SEVO-146547 format. One record per residue (C-alpha): x, y, z; residue number from 1. Coordinates in pm, 1 decimal. Example, Ala and Ser with C-alpha at 12.3 -4.5 7.8 and 13.67 -1.06 7.14 Angstrom:
REM SEVO-146547
<px=1230.0&py=-450.0&pz=780.0&i=1>
<px=1367.0&py=-106.0&pz=714.0&i=2>
***
This chain:
REM SEVO-146547
<px=22362.6&py=787.3&pz=3444.8&i=1>
<px=22550.8&py=1019.9&pz=3210.0&i=2>
<px=22876.4&py=1179.8&pz=3318.9&i=3>
<px=23047.1&py=1492.2&pz=3189.0&i=4>
<px=23331.2&py=1270.7&pz=3065.7&i=5>
<px=23090.1&py=1105.5&pz=2818.8&i=6>
<px=23101.0&py=1404.9&pz=2582.3&i=7>
<px=23356.6&py=1515.6&pz=2324.3&i=8>
<px=23235.5&py=1872.1&pz=2268.5&i=9>
<px=23130.4&py=2152.0&pz=2500.4&i=10>
<px=22918.1&py=2428.2&pz=2350.8&i=11>
<px=22918.3&py=2745.8&pz=2557.7&i=12>
<px=22701.2&py=3045.1&pz=2597.0&i=13>
<px=22948.4&py=3327.0&pz=2662.4&i=14>
<px=22779.4&py=3621.4&pz=2835.6&i=15>
<px=22670.3&py=3522.4&pz=3183.9&i=16>
<px=22865.6&py=3197.1&pz=3162.1&i=17>
<px=23222.9&py=3297.1&pz=3071.9&i=18>
<px=23197.9&py=3676.3&pz=3074.6&i=19>
<px=23041.1&py=3840.7&pz=3380.5&i=20>
<px=22783.6&py=4035.1&pz=3183.9&i=21>
<px=22581.2&py=4132.7&pz=3491.0&i=22>
<px=22885.8&py=4304.3&pz=3641.7&i=23>
<px=22961.1&py=4460.6&pz=3303.1&i=24>
<px=22605.4&py=4586.6&pz=3261.8&i=25>
<px=22597.0&py=4732.0&pz=3612.8&i=26>
<px=22937.6&py=4895.4&pz=3566.5&i=27>
<px=22781.3&py=5088.5&pz=3278.4&i=28>
<px=22427.3&py=5151.8&pz=3402.9&i=29>
<px=22463.3&py=5213.6&pz=3775.9&i=30>
<px=22681.9&py=5526.7&pz=3739.2&i=31>
<px=22456.3&py=5653.3&pz=3458.8&i=32>
<px=22131.9&py=5620.3&pz=3654.6&i=33>
<px=22288.7&py=5758.2&pz=3975.1&i=34>
<px=22429.5&py=6059.5&pz=3790.2&i=35>
<px=22074.4&py=6143.0&pz=3678.3&i=36>
<px=21933.3&py=6115.4&pz=4028.8&i=37>
<px=21768.1&py=5777.0&pz=3969.9&i=38>
<px=21848.3&py=5558.9&pz=4268.6&i=39>
<px=21761.9&py=5219.7&pz=4121.3&i=40>
<px=21897.1&py=4907.4&pz=4288.0&i=41>
<px=22116.1&py=4672.2&pz=4087.6&i=42>
<px=21873.4&py=4380.7&pz=4077.6&i=43>
<px=21601.7&py=4604.0&pz=3934.6&i=44>
<px=21839.1&py=4736.5&pz=3670.1&i=45>
<px=21930.9&py=4381.1&pz=3568.9&i=46>
<px=21569.7&py=4262.2&pz=3559.9&i=47>
<px=21451.9&py=4551.4&pz=3344.7&i=48>
<px=21757.1&py=4517.9&pz=3120.6&i=49>
<px=21689.6&py=4146.5&pz=3068.2&i=50>
<px=21324.1&py=4194.8&pz=2978.4&i=51>
<px=21405.2&py=4483.8&pz=2743.7&i=52>
<px=21696.3&py=4309.7&pz=2574.2&i=53>
<px=21493.7&py=3994.1&pz=2502.3&i=54>
<px=21214.2&py=4202.6&pz=2351.1&i=55>
<px=21455.5&py=4402.7&pz=2133.0&i=56>
<px=21624.4&py=4085.1&pz=2007.7&i=57>
<px=21290.0&py=3927.3&pz=1919.4&i=58>
<px=21177.3&py=4243.1&pz=1736.1&i=59>
<px=21501.8&py=4295.1&pz=1541.0&i=60>
<px=21665.0&py=3951.4&pz=1503.8&i=61>
<px=21903.2&py=4060.2&pz=1228.3&i=62>
<px=22032.1&py=4369.8&pz=1409.9&i=63>
<px=22390.0&py=4342.6&pz=1534.7&i=64>
<px=22430.0&py=4326.5&pz=1910.5&i=65>
<px=22575.1&py=4679.2&pz=1954.1&i=66>
<px=22258.6&py=4813.4&pz=1790.8&i=67>
<px=22047.4&py=4597.5&pz=2024.6&i=68>
<px=22230.8&py=4733.8&pz=2327.7&i=69>
<px=22193.1&py=5092.4&pz=2205.3&i=70>
<px=21818.1&py=5042.6&pz=2160.8&i=71>
<px=21791.6&py=4885.0&pz=2505.6&i=72>
<px=21965.8&py=5190.4&pz=2648.9&i=73>
<px=21723.6&py=5425.8&pz=2474.3&i=74>
<px=21425.3&py=5229.3&pz=2605.6&i=75>
<px=21565.5&py=5229.4&pz=2958.9&i=76>
<px=21609.0&py=5607.2&pz=2938.1&i=77>
<px=21245.1&py=5643.2&pz=2834.7&i=78>
<px=21124.2&py=5408.7&pz=3107.5&i=79>
<px=21315.7&py=5592.7&pz=3379.1&i=80>
<px=21250.8&py=5941.7&pz=3234.5&i=81>
<px=21620.3&py=6011.3&pz=3177.0&i=82>
<px=21718.0&py=6255.2&pz=2903.8&i=83>
<px=21969.8&py=6099.3&pz=2670.7&i=84>
<px=22305.0&py=6268.1&pz=2625.7&i=85>
<px=22481.6&py=6277.7&pz=2289.3&i=86>
<px=22635.9&py=5941.2&pz=2204.6&i=87>
<px=22534.9&py=5773.0&pz=2532.0&i=88>
<px=22332.1&py=5495.8&pz=2369.3&i=89>
<px=22608.4&py=5420.7&pz=2119.7&i=90>
<px=22867.7&py=5412.3&pz=2398.4&i=91>
<px=22663.9&py=5151.5&pz=2582.9&i=92>
<px=22623.1&py=4964.2&pz=2255.5&i=93>
<px=23000.0&py=4934.4&pz=2237.3&i=94>
<px=23047.9&py=4831.7&pz=2599.4&i=95>
<px=23082.6&py=4453.3&pz=2555.4&i=96>
<px=23460.4&py=4471.3&pz=2532.2&i=97>
<px=23464.7&py=4636.1&pz=2875.9&i=98>
<px=23270.2&py=4354.6&pz=3043.5&i=99>
<px=23501.2&py=4141.4&pz=3262.5&i=100>
<px=23553.7&py=3768.1&pz=3246.3&i=101>
<px=23465.7&py=3564.4&pz=3552.6&i=102>
<px=23783.3&py=3500.5&pz=3753.9&i=103>
<px=23771.9&py=3124.7&pz=3688.2&i=104>
<px=23695.0&py=3133.4&pz=3314.5&i=105>
<px=24040.3&py=3142.8&pz=3156.0&i=106>
<px=24199.2&py=2873.5&pz=3371.8&i=107>
<px=23894.2&py=2646.0&pz=3346.0&i=108>
<px=23878.4&py=2680.4&pz=2968.1&i=109>
<px=24248.0&py=2599.8&pz=2937.3&i=110>
<px=24189.7&py=2279.8&pz=3136.0&i=111>
<px=23874.2&py=2185.0&pz=2944.0&i=112>
<px=24050.4&py=2243.8&pz=2611.1&i=113>
<px=24270.7&py=1944.9&pz=2693.7&i=114>
<px=23964.9&py=1717.3&pz=2703.4&i=115>
<px=23699.7&py=1865.3&pz=2471.9&i=116>
<px=23641.3&py=2062.4&pz=2155.9&i=117>
<px=23512.6&py=2402.2&pz=2268.0&i=118>
<px=23244.1&py=2590.5&pz=2075.1&i=119>
<px=23077.2&py=2927.1&pz=2135.4&i=120>
<px=22702.2&py=2968.3&pz=2065.0&i=121>
<px=22635.9&py=3327.5&pz=2165.5&i=122>
<px=22390.8&py=3614.8&pz=2121.9&i=123>
<px=22664.1&py=3845.3&pz=1999.9&i=124>
<px=22834.2&py=3979.1&pz=1688.2&i=125>
<px=23178.4&py=3864.7&pz=1583.3&i=126>
<px=23357.9&py=4193.9&pz=1648.8&i=127>
<px=23222.9&py=4221.7&pz=2002.9&i=128>
<px=23307.7&py=3859.3&pz=2077.7&i=129>
<px=23665.1&py=3910.3&pz=1960.0&i=130>
<px=23709.7&py=4173.5&pz=2231.2&i=131>
<px=23579.2&py=3926.9&pz=2492.5&i=132>
<px=23778.9&py=3633.1&pz=2357.3&i=133>
<px=24100.5&py=3814.1&pz=2445.7&i=134>
<px=23999.6&py=3783.1&pz=2813.0&i=135>
<px=23928.1&py=3409.6&pz=2792.3&i=136>
<px=24275.6&py=3288.4&pz=2701.5&i=137>
<px=24174.7&py=2998.6&pz=2476.4&i=138>
<px=24118.3&py=2932.4&pz=2106.4&i=139>
<px=23769.0&py=2801.5&pz=2043.9&i=140>
<px=23722.4&py=2532.6&pz=1782.1&i=141>
<px=23414.2&py=2703.4&pz=1639.1&i=142>
<px=23250.6&py=3040.8&pz=1708.9&i=143>
<px=22882.1&py=3074.4&pz=1620.1&i=144>
<px=22715.9&py=3409.7&pz=1677.0&i=145>
<px=22374.1&py=3564.7&pz=1634.1&i=146>
<px=22530.2&py=3760.7&pz=1348.7&i=147>
<px=22601.5&py=3432.8&pz=1166.1&i=148>
<px=22251.5&py=3295.8&pz=1218.4&i=149>
<px=22043.0&py=3610.9&pz=1181.0&i=150>
<px=21849.8&py=3546.1&pz=1501.8&i=151>
<px=21896.2&py=3546.4&pz=1877.4&i=152>
<px=21854.7&py=3267.0&pz=2129.3&i=153>
<px=21617.7&py=3127.5&pz=2249.7&i=154>
<px=21525.0&py=3092.9&pz=1881.6&i=155>
<px=21582.6&py=2728.8&pz=1787.3&i=156>
<px=21745.4&py=2839.0&pz=1461.3&i=157>
<px=22060.4&py=2926.1&pz=1656.8&i=158>
<px=22092.3&py=2572.5&pz=1790.5&i=159>
<px=22000.1&py=2406.9&pz=1461.2&i=160>
<px=22260.6&py=2619.1&pz=1280.9&i=161>
<px=22518.9&py=2529.9&pz=1546.2&i=162>
<px=22449.9&py=2156.8&pz=1525.4&i=163>
<px=22489.4&py=2160.5&pz=1148.1&i=164>
<px=22810.9&py=2362.6&pz=1174.1&i=165>
<px=22960.3&py=2136.0&pz=1442.1&i=166>
<px=22871.3&py=1823.9&pz=1245.8&i=167>
<px=23027.7&py=1964.8&pz=929.2&i=168>
<px=23346.9&py=2104.0&pz=1079.7&i=169>
<px=23411.2&py=1891.1&pz=1390.1&i=170>
<px=23227.5&py=1568.7&pz=1309.9&i=171>
<px=23047.4&py=1567.1&pz=1646.1&i=172>
<px=22696.5&py=1428.0&pz=1677.6&i=173>
<px=22424.1&py=1567.9&pz=1900.7&i=174>
<px=22486.1&py=1287.4&pz=2152.7&i=175>
<px=22849.9&py=1397.1&pz=2188.1&i=176>
<px=22766.8&py=1760.3&pz=2272.1&i=177>
<px=22706.1&py=1908.8&pz=2618.1&i=178>
<px=22559.2&py=2258.7&pz=2602.6&i=179>
<px=22698.5&py=2462.7&pz=2891.9&i=180>
<px=22526.7&py=2786.2&pz=2989.3&i=181>
<px=22399.0&py=3012.7&pz=3265.2&i=182>
<px=22065.7&py=3118.3&pz=3115.4&i=183>
<px=21770.6&py=2884.2&pz=3156.3&i=184>
<px=21565.2&py=3112.5&pz=2928.4&i=185>
<px=21813.8&py=3158.2&pz=2642.5&i=186>
<px=21990.7&py=2822.7&pz=2653.0&i=187>
<px=21880.4&py=2537.6&pz=2875.4&i=188>
<px=21513.8&py=2525.3&pz=2768.0&i=189>
<px=21571.0&py=2553.4&pz=2389.4&i=190>
<px=21874.3&py=2321.4&pz=2395.1&i=191>
<px=21678.1&py=2055.1&pz=2583.6&i=192>
<px=21385.6&py=2093.3&pz=2344.7&i=193>
<px=21598.4&py=1977.0&pz=2050.7&i=194>
<px=21758.0&py=1690.1&pz=2241.3&i=195>
<px=22088.0&py=1837.0&pz=2359.4&i=196>
<px=22230.9&py=1743.6&pz=2697.0&i=197>
<px=22271.4&py=2052.1&pz=2915.0&i=198>
<px=22498.1&py=2179.9&pz=3191.9&i=199>
<px=22361.1&py=2472.0&pz=3395.0&i=200>
<px=22639.1&py=2697.6&pz=3520.8&i=201>
<px=22434.5&py=2857.4&pz=3797.7&i=202>
<px=22643.7&py=3169.4&pz=3849.3&i=203>
<px=22373.3&py=3326.0&pz=4067.4&i=204>
<px=22364.3&py=3030.3&pz=4306.9&i=205>
<px=22518.9&py=3228.5&pz=4591.1&i=206>
<px=22301.3&py=3537.2&pz=4534.6&i=207>
<px=21982.7&py=3400.1&pz=4687.4&i=208>
<px=21782.4&py=3342.9&pz=4370.8&i=209>
<px=21632.7&py=3566.0&pz=4104.7&i=210>
<px=21697.7&py=3559.8&pz=3732.6&i=211>
<px=21917.0&py=3869.0&pz=3710.3&i=212>
<px=21973.9&py=3993.7&pz=3356.6&i=213>
<px=21793.1&py=3699.3&pz=3194.8&i=214>
<px=21413.6&py=3674.2&pz=3177.8&i=215>
<px=21242.0&py=3405.1&pz=3380.1&i=216>
<px=21181.1&py=3089.0&pz=3174.1&i=217>
<px=20841.6&py=3075.0&pz=3009.0&i=218>
<px=20791.0&py=2712.6&pz=3105.9&i=219>
<px=20821.2&py=2505.8&pz=3423.1&i=220>
<px=20889.3&py=2153.0&pz=3541.4&i=221>
<px=21093.5&py=1904.1&pz=3344.9&i=222>
<px=21144.4&py=2147.2&pz=3055.8&i=223>
<px=21379.9&py=2361.3&pz=3264.0&i=224>
<px=21572.0&py=2083.9&pz=3441.7&i=225>
<px=21931.8&py=2058.6&pz=3314.4&i=226>
<px=22118.0&py=1728.7&pz=3306.3&i=227>
<px=22396.4&py=1870.8&pz=3523.4&i=228>
<px=22438.8&py=2175.8&pz=3746.8&i=229>
<px=22749.2&py=2351.0&pz=3878.4&i=230>
<px=22796.1&py=2690.2&pz=4039.9&i=231>
<px=23102.3&py=2790.5&pz=3839.0&i=232>
<px=23344.9&py=2675.6&pz=3571.3&i=233>
<px=23593.2&py=2589.4&pz=3844.6&i=234>
<px=23330.1&py=2352.1&pz=3984.5&i=235>
<px=23288.4&py=2197.4&pz=3638.7&i=236>
<px=23662.9&py=2131.9&pz=3625.8&i=237>
<px=23647.1&py=1968.9&pz=3970.3&i=238>
<px=23356.3&py=1749.7&pz=3859.1&i=239>
<px=23543.7&py=1645.6&pz=3544.9&i=240>
<px=23855.8&py=1558.2&pz=3743.8&i=241>
<px=23649.8&py=1356.6&pz=3990.9&i=242>
<px=23487.8&py=1156.7&pz=3712.3&i=243>
<px=23827.3&py=1092.3&pz=3555.5&i=244>
<px=23946.8&py=970.4&pz=3894.9&i=245>
<px=24229.3&py=1224.1&pz=3897.5&i=246>
<px=24157.1&py=1415.1&pz=4216.3&i=247>
<px=24462.0&py=1460.4&pz=4438.7&i=248>
***
């Protein structure tokens, strides 16, 4: 049976895995909807956001992520019959840098950096990721964004591009890579489909289920079963230490 210590390279989704994008999204959208008299619960906001974002990314794969977010905002306003104020959509489009990191991300990444090459594979643009990277406290060995690829996950092109880049620059083979992500829809299913080992960081494990800001996977059964599952990056560090035999 494979262990997390078998791999040399961890590829990470960022938003939902390292950055608490659901908290960031709600910090932006809950005050906006409430100020317009729309009392929409947080889980509904996240669900509608996730469905709308995925559709916008599929329809405009070469658009930069701030433009995707701005279009999502406009579509949410239409759906909830909210009149848009001047610059509101663009402000939401630029909100990524305000989204917080999970409390365990920086320390866990610093530990993991001692044992792995760390790579980002994210549905983001480079400028927005730079603002998030400041919160993560680690230098990634490679950063691969939707801007680089010209498409958004779950498109397989993002993973194929990443594998070629990692092979060229880091010399790692597919068998040496563990793809580590929160989203079954964006990451686990497509990564498994091209033969990558997967680690599900189930950040919603304590929330009683639901898919939050990611759409439900469009498949079932073995196709959505990751090779490993943890509830947090801190739990991943604990698992790694256990398998190294270095627990106190």
